[in-house]
FIKOLZA-1660 file (N, C-alpha, C; in steps of 0.1 Angstrom, whole numbers, plus 5000, padded with zeros to 4 digits):
% residues 208
   i   px   py   pz ch aa at
   1 4796 5032 5048  A  M  N
   1 4804 5036 5057  A  M CA
   1 4816 5045 5053  A  M  C
   2 4821 5053 5059  A  S  N
   2 4830 5062 5054  A  S CA
   2 4843 5059 5063  A  S  C
   3 4855 5059 5056  A  Y  N
   3 4868 5058 5062  A  Y CA
   3 4876 5070 5059  A  Y  C
   4 4879 5077 5068  A  G  N
   4 4889 5088 5063  A  G CA
   4 4893 5098 5077  A  G  C
   5 4906 5103 5077  A  P  N
   5 4915 5100 5066  A  P CA
   5 4920 5083 5068  A  P  C
   6 4920 5076 5057  A  V  N
   6 4926 5061 5056  A  V CA
   6 4941 5063 5058  A  V  C
   7 4946 5071 5051  A  F  N
   7 4961 5070 5050  A  F CA
   7 4965 5084 5055  A  F  C
   8 4972 5082 5066  A  V  N
   8 4977 5096 5072  A  V CA
   8 4990 5098 5068  A  V  C
   9 4993 5109 5059  A  P  N
   9 5008 5112 5055  A  P CA
   9 5018 5113 5065  A  P  C
  10 5029 5105 5064  A  S  N
  10 5040 5104 5073  A  S CA
  10 5048 5117 5070  A  S  C
  11 5056 5119 5082  A  R  N
  11 5066 5129 5080  A  R CA
  11 5079 5124 5073  A  R  C
  12 5080 5133 5064  A  R  N
  12 5091 5129 5053  A  R CA
  12 5098 5140 5046  A  R  C
  13 5109 5138 5041  A  P  N
  13 5116 5150 5034  A  P CA
  13 5107 5154 5023  A  P  C
  14 5110 5166 5016  A  A  N
  14 5103 5170 5004  A  A CA
  14 5105 5159 4994  A  A  C
  15 5095 5158 4987  A  A  N
  15 5096 5147 4974  A  A CA
  15 5107 5152 4962  A  A  C
  16 5115 5144 4959  A  T  N
  16 5125 5148 4950  A  T CA
  16 5119 5148 4935  A  T  C
  17 5126 5156 4928  A  E  N
  17 5120 5157 4913  A  E CA
  17 5117 5144 4906  A  E  C
  18 5125 5135 4909  A  R  N
  18 5125 5121 4901  A  R CA
  18 5114 5112 4907  A  R  C
  19 5109 5117 4920  A  W  N
  19 5099 5109 4926  A  W CA
  19 5086 5115 4921  A  W  C
  20 5086 5129 4918  A  R  N
  20 5074 5135 4915  A  R CA
  20 5069 5133 4901  A  R  C
  21 5080 5131 4892  A  G  N
  21 5078 5127 4879  A  G CA
  21 5075 5114 4876  A  G  C
  22 5075 5104 4886  A  S  N
  22 5074 5089 4884  A  S CA
  22 5060 5085 4882  A  S  C
  23 5055 5075 4876  A  R  N
  23 5041 5070 4876  A  R CA
  23 5043 5060 4887  A  R  C
  24 5031 5055 4891  A  C  N
  24 5029 5046 4900  A  C CA
  24 5037 5034 4897  A  C  C
  25 5036 5027 4884  A  D  N
  25 5042 5016 4880  A  D CA
  25 5058 5017 4881  A  D  C
  26 5061 5028 4881  A  E  N
  26 5076 5030 4880  A  E CA
  26 5083 5029 4894  A  E  C
  27 5074 5032 4904  A  V  N
  27 5078 5032 4919  A  V CA
  27 5075 5020 4926  A  V  C
  28 5063 5014 4923  A  V  N
  28 5058 5002 4928  A  V CA
  28 5063 4992 4917  A  V  C
  29 5074 4985 4919  A  L  N
  29 5079 4977 4906  A  L CA
  29 5072 4962 4910  A  L  C
  30 5075 4952 4900  A  P  N
  30 5066 4940 4899  A  P CA
  30 5071 4932 4912  A  P  C
  31 5081 4931 4920  A  A  N
  31 5084 4924 4932  A  A CA
  31 5076 4926 4941  A  A  C
  32 5074 4941 4943  A  V  N
  32 5066 4947 4954  A  V CA
  32 5053 4944 4952  A  V  C
  33 5047 4947 4939  A  R  N
  33 5033 4944 4935  A  R CA
  33 5030 4930 4940  A  R  C
  34 5037 4920 4935  A  D  N
  34 5038 4907 4939  A  D CA
  34 5036 4902 4954  A  D  C
  35 5044 4909 4963  A  A  N
  35 5043 4907 4975  A  A CA
  35 5029 4913 4981  A  A  C
  36 5026 4924 4977  A  L  N
  36 5013 4929 4983  A  L CA
  36 5002 4920 4978  A  L  C
  37 5001 4916 4966  A  W  N
  37 4989 4908 4962  A  W CA
  37 4989 4894 4967  A  W  C
  38 5002 4887 4971  A  E  N
  38 5004 4874 4974  A  E CA
  38 4998 4874 4991  A  E  C
  39 5002 4887 4996  A  F  N
  39 4999 4888 5011  A  F CA
  39 4983 4889 5011  A  F  C
  40 4977 4898 5002  A  T  N
  40 4963 4898 5001  A  T CA
  40 4956 4885 4996  A  T  C
  41 4961 4878 4988  A  R  N
  41 4956 4865 4984  A  R CA
  41 4955 4854 4997  A  R  C
  42 4965 4854 5003  A  E  N
  42 4966 4845 5014  A  E CA
  42 4957 4848 5025  A  E  C
  43 4958 4861 5029  A  V  N
  43 4948 4865 5041  A  V CA
  43 4934 4864 5035  A  V  C
  44 4930 4867 5023  A  H  N
  44 4915 4866 5020  A  H CA
  44 4912 4853 5012  A  H  C
  45 4920 4844 5011  A  N  N
  45 4916 4830 5004  A  N CA
  45 4913 4832 4989  A  N  C
  46 4921 4838 4982  A  L  N
  46 4918 4841 4969  A  L CA
  46 4926 4831 4960  A  L  C
  47 4920 4828 4948  A  E  N
  47 4929 4819 4939  A  E CA
  47 4939 4827 4935  A  E  C
  48 4951 4817 4931  A  P  N
  48 4964 4823 4925  A  P CA
  48 4961 4830 4914  A  P  C
  49 4972 4838 4911  A  G  N
  49 4972 4846 4898  A  G CA
  49 4977 4861 4900  A  G  C
  50 4983 4864 4891  A  P  N
  50 4990 4879 4890  A  P CA
  50 4979 4890 4891  A  P  C
  51 4983 4902 4896  A  A  N
  51 4974 4912 4896  A  A CA
  51 4979 4925 4888  A  A  C
  52 4971 4932 4883  A  K  N
  52 4975 4944 4875  A  K CA
  52 4975 4957 4883  A  K  C
  53 4982 4965 4882  A  L  N
  53 4983 4978 4888  A  L CA
  53 4980 4989 4878  A  L  C
  54 4971 4997 4885  A  S  N
  54 4967 5010 4878  A  S CA
  54 4970 5022 4886  A  S  C
  55 4977 5030 4880  A  G  N
  55 4981 5043 4887  A  G CA
  55 4968 5054 4885  A  G  C
  56 4964 5059 4897  A  L  N
  56 4953 5068 4897  A  L CA
  56 4958 5083 4896  A  L  C
  57 4968 5086 4898  A  N  N
  57 4971 5100 4898  A  N CA
  57 4985 5102 4891  A  N  C
  58 4987 5095 4881  A  D  N
  58 5000 5095 4874  A  D CA
  58 5003 5109 4868  A  D  C
  59 4994 5116 4864  A  T  N
  59 4998 5126 4855  A  T CA
  59 4996 5139 4862  A  T  C
  60 4997 5138 4877  A  R  N
  60 4997 5152 4886  A  R CA
  60 5010 5153 4892  A  R  C
  61 5022 5146 4890  A  E  N
  61 5032 5146 4898  A  E CA
  61 5031 5149 4912  A  E  C
  62 5023 5138 4917  A  A  N
  62 5019 5139 4932  A  A CA
  62 5030 5134 4940  A  A  C
  63 5030 5139 4952  A  E  N
  63 5038 5135 4963  A  E CA
  63 5036 5119 4968  A  E  C
  64 5024 5115 4968  A  A  N
  64 5019 5103 4969  A  A CA
  64 5014 5098 4959  A  A  C
  65 5018 5084 4958  A  K  N
  65 5013 5078 4944  A  K CA
  65 5002 5069 4947  A  K  C
  66 4990 5069 4941  A  I  N
  66 4978 5061 4947  A  I CA
  66 4976 5051 4935  A  I  C
  67 4973 5038 4939  A  G  N
  67 4973 5027 4928  A  G CA
  67 4962 5018 4933  A  G  C
  68 4958 5010 4921  A  M  N
  68 4948 5001 4925  A  M CA
  68 4953 4986 4921  A  M  C
  69 4954 4977 4928  A  L  N
  69 4958 4964 4924  A  L CA
  69 4947 4954 4924  A  L  C
  70 4947 4947 4914  A  G  N
  70 4936 4937 4914  A  G CA
  70 4936 4928 4902  A  G  C
  71 4926 4919 4900  A  T  N
  71 4925 4910 4889  A  T CA
  71 4911 4912 4884  A  T  C
  72 4909 4904 4871  A  D  N
  72 4897 4906 4866  A  D CA
  72 4884 4897 4872  A  D  C
  73 4889 4885 4881  A  T  N
  73 4882 4876 4888  A  T CA
  73 4879 4879 4903  A  T  C
  74 4889 4885 4910  A  A  N
  74 4890 4885 4924  A  A CA
  74 4878 4892 4928  A  A  C
  75 4872 4890 4940  A  P  N
  75 4859 4899 4945  A  P CA
  75 4865 4912 4953  A  P  C
  76 4877 4915 4950  A  L  N
  76 4882 4926 4960  A  L CA
  76 4894 4932 4954  A  L  C
  77 4898 4943 4956  A  C  N
  77 4910 4949 4951  A  C CA
  77 4919 4957 4962  A  C  C
  78 4932 4959 4961  A  L  N
  78 4938 4966 4970  A  L CA
  78 4943 4980 4965  A  L  C
  79 4940 4991 4973  A  V  N
  79 4943 5004 4972  A  V CA
  79 4956 5008 4978  A  V  C
  80 4966 5012 4973  A  L  N
  80 4977 5014 4977  A  L CA
  80 4982 5032 4978  A  L  C
  81 4988 5034 4988  A  R  N
  81 4994 5047 4987  A  R CA
  81 5009 5047 4990  A  R  C
  82 5017 5053 4981  A  A  N
  82 5031 5049 4982  A  A CA
  82 5037 5063 4985  A  A  C
  83 5046 5066 4994  A  H  N
  83 5052 5077 4997  A  H CA
  83 5066 5076 5000  A  H  C
  84 5075 5086 5000  A  L  N
  84 5088 5086 5003  A  L CA
  84 5088 5086 5018  A  L  C
  85 5097 5078 5024  A  P  N
  85 5098 5076 5038  A  P CA
  85 5104 5086 5044  A  P  C
  86 5101 5087 5059  A  G  N
  86 5108 5097 5067  A  G CA
  86 5120 5090 5072  A  G  C
  87 5126 5095 5083  A  P  N
  87 5137 5089 5089  A  P CA
  87 5134 5075 5092  A  P  C
  88 5143 5065 5093  A  P  N
  88 5142 5049 5096  A  P CA
  88 5136 5047 5110  A  P  C
  89 5127 5039 5112  A  A  N
  89 5123 5035 5126  A  A CA
  89 5134 5030 5136  A  A  C
  90 5132 5034 5148  A  A  N
  90 5141 5028 5157  A  A CA
  90 5143 5013 5157  A  A  C
  91 5155 5008 5160  A  R  N
  91 5158 4995 5159  A  R CA
  91 5147 4987 5168  A  R  C
  92 5140 4978 5163  A  K  N
  92 5129 4971 5170  A  K CA
  92 5133 4956 5168  A  K  C
  93 5143 4951 5163  A  H  N
  93 5146 4938 5161  A  H CA
  93 5133 4930 5156  A  H  C
  94 5128 4937 5144  A  W  N
  94 5114 4931 5139  A  W CA
  94 5115 4915 5134  A  W  C
  95 5127 4911 5133  A  R  N
  95 5126 4897 5130  A  R CA
  95 5123 4887 5139  A  R  C
  96 5126 4894 5151  A  E  N
  96 5123 4884 5166  A  E CA
  96 5109 4886 5170  A  E  C
  97 5102 4897 5163  A  D  N
  97 5088 4897 5170  A  D CA
  97 5077 4893 5159  A  D  C
  98 5084 4886 5149  A  L  N
  98 5072 4882 5139  A  L CA
  98 5061 4871 5146  A  L  C
  99 5070 4861 5151  A  G  N
  99 5062 4850 5155  A  G CA
  99 5058 4841 5144  A  G  C
 100 5048 4831 5147  A  T  N
 100 5044 4823 5137  A  T CA
 100 5037 4829 5127  A  T  C
 101 5041 4828 5114  A  Q  N
 101 5033 4833 5103  A  Q CA
 101 5019 4827 5101  A  Q  C
 102 5009 4835 5096  A  G  N
 102 4996 4830 5092  A  G CA
 102 4985 4836 5102  A  G  C
 103 4972 4834 5098  A  V  N
 103 4962 4837 5105  A  V CA
 103 4957 4830 5116  A  V  C
 104 4960 4835 5128  A  R  N
 104 4955 4825 5140  A  R CA
 104 4944 4833 5148  A  R  C
 105 4936 4827 5155  A  P  N
 105 4923 4832 5161  A  P CA
 105 4927 4844 5171  A  P  C
 106 4940 4840 5178  A  Q  N
 106 4944 4847 5190  A  Q CA
 106 4953 4860 5184  A  Q  C
 107 4957 4859 5171  A  A  N
 107 4965 4870 5165  A  A CA
 107 4961 4884 5166  A  A  C
 108 4969 4892 5169  A  A  N
 108 4966 4906 5169  A  A CA
 108 4970 4912 5156  A  A  C
 109 4980 4906 5150  A  Q  N
 109 4985 4912 5137  A  Q CA
 109 4989 4902 5127  A  Q  C
 110 4988 4904 5116  A  V  N
 110 4993 4893 5105  A  V CA
 110 5003 4900 5099  A  V  C
 111 5015 4891 5097  A  T  N
 111 5028 4897 5093  A  T CA
 111 5031 4887 5081  A  T  C
 112 5036 4895 5070  A  G  N
 112 5042 4888 5059  A  G CA
 112 5056 4890 5056  A  G  C
 113 5066 4884 5051  A  I  N
 113 5080 4890 5049  A  I CA
 113 5084 4883 5035  A  I  C
 114 5092 4889 5030  A  D  N
 114 5097 4885 5017  A  D CA
 114 5112 4893 5013  A  D  C
 115 5121 4888 5006  A  Q  N
 115 5133 4893 5002  A  Q CA
 115 5131 4896 4987  A  Q  C
 116 5136 4906 4982  A  V  N
 116 5136 4910 4970  A  V CA
 116 5150 4917 4964  A  V  C
 117 5153 4917 4952  A  D  N
 117 5164 4923 4948  A  D CA
 117 5163 4938 4949  A  D  C
 118 5178 4945 4952  A  P  N
 118 5178 4959 4956  A  P CA
 118 5169 4968 4946  A  P  C
 119 5171 4965 4934  A  D  N
 119 5166 4974 4925  A  D CA
 119 5151 4975 4924  A  D  C
 120 5145 4966 4929  A  Q  N
 120 5129 4965 4930  A  Q CA
 120 5125 4974 4942  A  Q  C
 121 5132 4978 4951  A  V  N
 121 5127 4986 4962  A  V CA
 121 5135 4999 4960  A  V  C
 122 5146 5002 4952  A  A  N
 122 5151 5015 4952  A  A CA
 122 5144 5028 4947  A  A  C
 123 5134 5026 4940  A  P  N
 123 5124 5037 4937  A  P CA
 123 5115 5043 4949  A  P  C
 124 5115 5034 4960  A  L  N
 124 5107 5036 4971  A  L CA
 124 5116 5043 4982  A  L  C
 125 5129 5044 4980  A  L  N
 125 5136 5049 4991  A  L CA
 125 5143 5060 4987  A  L  C
 126 5147 5069 4998  A  T  N
 126 5154 5083 4994  A  T CA
 126 5169 5080 4991  A  T  C
 127 5173 5069 4997  A  E  N
 127 5188 5066 4995  A  E CA
 127 5189 5051 4988  A  E  C
 128 5197 5051 4978  A  P  N
 128 5199 5036 4973  A  P CA
 128 5203 5026 4982  A  P  C
 129 5196 5015 4982  A  P  N
 129 5200 5003 4991  A  P CA
 129 5212 4997 4985  A  P  C
 130 5221 4991 4992  A  S  N
 130 5231 4983 4990  A  S CA
 130 5229 4973 4981  A  S  C
 131 5238 4971 4970  A  Q  N
 131 5238 4961 4960  A  Q CA
 131 5243 4947 4967  A  Q  C
 132 5249 4947 4977  A  H  N
 132 5255 4935 4984  A  H CA
 132 5244 4927 4992  A  H  C
 133 5234 4932 4995  A  V  N
 133 5222 4926 5003  A  V CA
 133 5211 4925 4997  A  V  C
 134 5200 4915 5001  A  R  N
 134 5188 4917 4994  A  R CA
 134 5179 4922 5005  A  R  C
 135 5172 4933 5002  A  P  N
 135 5161 4940 5011  A  P CA
 135 5150 4933 5015  A  P  C
 136 5145 4935 5027  A  W  N
 136 5134 4928 5032  A  W CA
 136 5121 4937 5029  A  W  C
 137 5110 4929 5026  A  L  N
 137 5098 4936 5027  A  L CA
 137 5091 4928 5039  A  L  C
 138 5085 4939 5048  A  I  N
 138 5077 4936 5060  A  I CA
 138 5064 4941 5058  A  I  C
 139 5052 4932 5057  A  L  N
 139 5036 4936 5055  A  L CA
 139 5032 4933 5067  A  L  C
 140 5026 4944 5072  A  R  N
 140 5016 4941 5084  A  R CA
 140 5005 4946 5084  A  R  C
 141 4995 4938 5092  A  S  N
 141 4980 4944 5090  A  S CA
 141 4972 4936 5103  A  S  C
 142 4966 4946 5111  A  P  N
 142 4959 4942 5122  A  P CA
 142 4948 4930 5118  A  P  C
 143 4949 4920 5126  A  A  N
 143 4940 4909 5122  A  A CA
 143 4925 4912 5124  A  A  C
 144 4916 4908 5113  A  G  N
 144 4903 4912 5113  A  G CA
 144 4901 4927 5105  A  G  C
 145 4912 4935 5103  A  F  N
 145 4910 4947 5096  A  F CA
 145 4917 4946 5081  A  F  C
 146 4911 4955 5071  A  A  N
 146 4915 4953 5058  A  A CA
 146 4925 4965 5054  A  A  C
 147 4933 4968 5063  A  A  N
 147 4944 4979 5061  A  A CA
 147 4956 4974 5065  A  A  C
 148 4967 4979 5060  A  G  N
 148 4982 4976 5067  A  G CA
 148 4990 4985 5060  A  G  C
 149 5005 4981 5062  A  A  N
 149 5017 4987 5056  A  A CA
 149 5025 4978 5052  A  A  C
 150 5033 4983 5042  A  L  N
 150 5045 4976 5037  A  L CA
 150 5058 4985 5041  A  L  C
 151 5067 4981 5047  A  S  N
 151 5081 4987 5049  A  S CA
 151 5092 4979 5044  A  S  C
 152 5100 4988 5040  A  V  N
 152 5114 4980 5036  A  V CA
 152 5125 4982 5045  A  V  C
 153 5132 4971 5048  A  D  N
 153 5146 4970 5054  A  D CA
 153 5156 4968 5043  A  D  C
 154 5164 4978 5040  A  P  N
 154 5173 4978 5030  A  P CA
 154 5186 4970 5034  A  P  C
 155 5187 4964 5046  A  G  N
 155 5196 4956 5051  A  G CA
 155 5205 4963 5064  A  G  C
 156 5199 4973 5069  A  D  N
 156 5205 4977 5080  A  D CA
 156 5195 4975 5094  A  D  C
 157 5185 4966 5092  A  G  N
 157 5177 4964 5101  A  G CA
 157 5169 4974 5108  A  G  C
 158 5166 4984 5100  A  L  N
 158 5159 4997 5102  A  L CA
 158 5148 4996 5091  A  L  C
 159 5136 4994 5094  A  P  N
 159 5123 4993 5083  A  P CA
 159 5119 5008 5080  A  P  C
 160 5118 5010 5068  A  R  N
 160 5112 5025 5064  A  R CA
 160 5098 5020 5058  A  R  C
 161 5087 5028 5065  A  R  N
 161 5075 5024 5059  A  R CA
 161 5072 5032 5046  A  R  C
 162 5069 5027 5037  A  V  N
 162 5068 5032 5022  A  V CA
 162 5056 5031 5016  A  V  C
 163 5047 5022 5020  A  I  N
 163 5035 5021 5015  A  I CA
 163 5024 5018 5024  A  I  C
 164 5011 5025 5025  A  D  N
 164 5001 5022 5031  A  D CA
 164 4990 5015 5021  A  D  C
 165 4983 5005 5026  A  F  N
 165 4972 4998 5018  A  F CA
 165 4959 4997 5024  A  F  C
 166 4950 4992 5017  A  A  N
 166 4936 4989 5022  A  A CA
 166 4932 4979 5011  A  A  C
 167 4923 4970 5015  A  V  N
 167 4917 4960 5007  A  V CA
 167 4901 4964 5007  A  V  C
 168 4896 4968 4996  A  L  N
 168 4882 4970 4992  A  L CA
 168 4876 4959 4985  A  L  C
 169 4864 4956 4990  A  H  N
 169 4855 4945 4984  A  H CA
 169 4846 4953 4974  A  H  C
 170 4845 4946 4961  A  L  N
 170 4838 4950 4952  A  L CA
 170 4824 4948 4950  A  L  C
 171 4819 4943 4961  A  N  N
 171 4803 4943 4963  A  N CA
 171 4797 4953 4971  A  N  C
 172 4789 4963 4966  A  R  N
 172 4784 4972 4976  A  R CA
 172 4770 4965 4982  A  R  C
 173 4772 4967 4996  A  P  N
 173 4760 4958 5003  A  P CA
 173 4747 4965 5002  A  P  C
 174 4746 4978 5001  A  G  N
 174 4735 4985 5002  A  G CA
 174 4733 4996 4990  A  G  C
 175 4724 5004 4989  A  A  N
 175 4723 5014 4982  A  A CA
 175 4733 5026 4983  A  A  C
 176 4739 5030 4971  A  A  N
 176 4749 5040 4972  A  A CA
 176 4743 5054 4975  A  A  C
 177 4749 5061 4985  A  G  N
 177 4746 5075 4986  A  G CA
 177 4751 5084 4977  A  G  C
 178 4750 5098 4980  A  E  N
 178 4755 5107 4970  A  E CA
 178 4771 5107 4970  A  E  C
 179 4776 5107 4959  A  R  N
 179 4791 5110 4957  A  R CA
 179 4795 5124 4961  A  R  C
 180 4805 5124 4972  A  P  N
 180 4808 5138 4977  A  P CA
 180 4813 5148 4965  A  P  C
 181 4811 5160 4962  A  P  N
 181 4816 5167 4953  A  P CA
 181 4830 5170 4957  A  P  C
 182 4836 5171 4969  A  R  N
 182 4849 5171 4970  A  R CA
 182 4855 5160 4982  A  R  C
 183 4867 5157 4980  A  C  N
 183 4870 5148 4990  A  C CA
 183 4871 5153 5004  A  C  C
 184 4865 5145 5013  A  P  N
 184 4863 5152 5028  A  P CA
 184 4876 5151 5034  A  P  C
 185 4887 5146 5030  A  H  N
 185 4901 5145 5035  A  H CA
 185 4910 5154 5030  A  H  C
 186 4912 5157 5016  A  C  N
 186 4921 5166 5009  A  C CA
 186 4914 5178 5002  A  C  C
 187 4901 5177 5002  A  N  N
 187 4892 5187 4995  A  N CA
 187 4893 5190 4979  A  N  C
 188 4900 5178 4974  A  Q  N
 188 4901 5181 4959  A  Q CA
 188 4889 5176 4953  A  Q  C
 189 4885 5179 4940  A  P  N
 189 4871 5177 4934  A  P CA
 189 4871 5164 4926  A  P  C
 190 4881 5155 4928  A  R  N
 190 4881 5144 4919  A  R CA
 190 4876 5130 4923  A  R  C
 191 4869 5130 4934  A  V  N
 191 4864 5118 4939  A  V CA
 191 4858 5109 4928  A  V  C
 192 4862 5097 4927  A  R  N
 192 4858 5088 4915  A  R CA
 192 4848 5078 4923  A  R  C
 193 4836 5074 4915  A  R  N
 193 4827 5064 4921  A  R CA
 193 4830 5052 4913  A  R  C
 194 4831 5042 4919  A  Y  N
 194 4831 5030 4916  A  Y CA
 194 4821 5021 4919  A  Y  C
 195 4819 5007 4915  A  A  N
 195 4808 5000 4917  A  A CA
 195 4803 5000 4933  A  A  C
 196 4814 4997 4941  A  A  N
 196 4813 4994 4954  A  A CA
 196 4818 5002 4965  A  A  C
 197 4826 5014 4959  A  F  N
 197 4831 5024 4967  A  F CA
 197 4833 5036 4961  A  F  C
 198 4836 5047 4969  A  D  N
 198 4840 5060 4963  A  D CA
 198 4855 5062 4967  A  D  C
 199 4863 5068 4957  A  L  N
 199 4876 5069 4961  A  L CA
 199 4884 5081 4956  A  L  C
 200 4891 5087 4965  A  C  N
 200 4899 5098 4959  A  C CA
 200 4913 5094 4954  A  C  C
 201 4915 5097 4940  A  P  N
 201 4929 5092 4935  A  P CA
 201 4940 5104 4940  A  P  C
 202 4936 5116 4950  A  D  N
 202 4946 5123 4951  A  D CA
 202 4952 5119 4966  A  D  C
 203 4944 5114 4976  A  C  N
 203 4951 5112 4987  A  C CA
 203 4947 5096 4992  A  C  C
 204 4938 5088 4986  A  G  N
 204 4935 5075 4990  A  G CA
 204 4924 5076 4998  A  G  C
 205 4917 5085 5002  A  W  N
 205 4905 5084 5010  A  W CA
 205 4894 5076 5003  A  W  C
 206 4885 5067 5009  A  F  N
 206 4875 5060 5003  A  F CA
 206 4865 5058 5013  A  F  C
 207 4853 5056 5008  A  A  N
 207 4839 5052 5016  A  A CA
 207 4832 5041 5008  A  A  C
 208 4828 5033 5015  A  T  N
 208 4822 5023 5012  A  T CA
 208 4805 5021 5017  A  T  C
% end
């Protein structure tokens, strides 16, 4: 089954030189990685444990940083696409809309929140957050789907969507087809074949 485009690039200002020259692990800092993996672990009932981040396009000064987060024992991994945010979303009083946390049969969306130190989200934002507040991380994923987004509220109540992610299982249910010579989404010739999926390290397209 093919998914593409999985990550639709957001409208955002041109990437800064600082961003373009950064590696994925310099942009997605430990507190953000931990929040992403904890959300994944709880939704998919995984054993506790830290996850390692691998940057897939670190050497190409890309405007979108593609990374893979996982452990040696988990049956799945998380693929993320970090990008500079566009203008902040309109005020939606997101804290009032969260509802009861957790996965419920009638839930349309699964949401997780966390607070982190300002320096942990500073690389993801176009403007530095205030050092006098602890920014919020807001993770949202439609119930029953393995994709979602992480937004940052640096303290003004306006979330900035900075990371799109998808959870991929590491067991391929059937025989693999031909690996595409070029990515169907961005047309780059670097599609990688893993045991259970094909993945483009340039834009995040994948097929399982």
